[in-house]
C-alpha positions as CSV (number, residue, x, y, z in Angstrom):
1,M,-127.3,14.0,-73.1
2,S,-127.5,17.3,-74.9
3,I,-126.0,17.7,-78.5
4,Q,-123.4,20.1,-78.7
5,P,-120.9,21.0,-82.1
6,G,-118.0,18.8,-81.6
7,N,-120.2,16.2,-80.8
8,L,-119.4,12.7,-82.4
9,I,-123.1,11.2,-83.6
10,K,-124.7,8.3,-85.1
11,T,-127.7,8.7,-87.0
12,T,-131.3,7.1,-85.8
13,R,-133.1,7.2,-88.8
14,A,-132.4,6.3,-92.5
15,R,-132.4,9.1,-95.2
16,I,-131.6,9.2,-98.8
17,G,-128.1,8.8,-99.2
18,C,-127.2,8.2,-95.3
19,P,-128.2,5.2,-93.7
20,K,-129.5,4.3,-90.1
21,G,-126.1,4.5,-88.2
22,T,-124.1,6.8,-90.0
23,L,-121.1,8.4,-88.0
24,G,-120.9,12.2,-88.2
25,L,-119.4,15.2,-86.5
26,V,-122.0,18.1,-85.2
27,T,-120.5,21.5,-86.6
28,E,-123.3,23.8,-85.5
29,R,-126.4,24.1,-83.8
30,L,-129.2,26.3,-85.2
31,V,-131.9,27.4,-83.4
32,G,-135.5,28.5,-85.5
33,S,-136.6,31.9,-84.5
34,D,-140.1,31.4,-84.6
35,S,-140.6,28.0,-84.4
36,G,-137.6,27.5,-81.4
37,I,-136.6,24.0,-83.2
38,V,-133.4,22.9,-82.9
39,I,-131.5,22.0,-86.3
40,Y,-127.9,20.4,-86.4
41,V,-125.5,20.5,-89.1
42,V,-123.7,17.5,-89.0
43,A,-120.5,16.7,-91.4
44,L,-120.9,12.9,-92.5
45,Q,-118.3,10.5,-92.2
46,G,-117.5,8.9,-95.5
47,T,-119.4,10.9,-98.1
48,F,-116.3,12.3,-99.4
49,P,-112.9,12.2,-99.5
50,W,-111.1,14.4,-97.4
51,P,-110.8,17.6,-96.8
52,H,-114.5,17.5,-98.5
53,Y,-117.6,16.2,-96.8
54,R,-121.3,16.3,-96.8
55,A,-122.9,18.2,-94.2
56,R,-126.7,17.3,-93.5
57,R,-129.5,18.8,-91.0
58,F,-130.8,16.8,-88.6
59,I,-133.5,17.3,-86.0
60,E,-132.5,16.1,-82.4
61,Q,-134.4,12.9,-82.4
62,D,-132.7,11.8,-85.2
63,L,-129.4,11.9,-83.7
64,E,-128.0,10.0,-81.0
65,V,-124.5,10.9,-79.1
66,V,-121.8,8.4,-79.3
67,S,-118.9,10.2,-77.4
């Protein structure tokens, strides 16, 4: 399944401040002009109280679609 903005995702790799299995919502899909690498901007759940959140960038191999 292809990742699109609006998808609920789960991280598949731990990062500093973001443990493996953290849920988030994809907000943007960015494509590198030279390399063609796709980067997803994800609003992570539980990082800050509403309406603030931390947006992190991930590549597709580090994400898994939940719904």
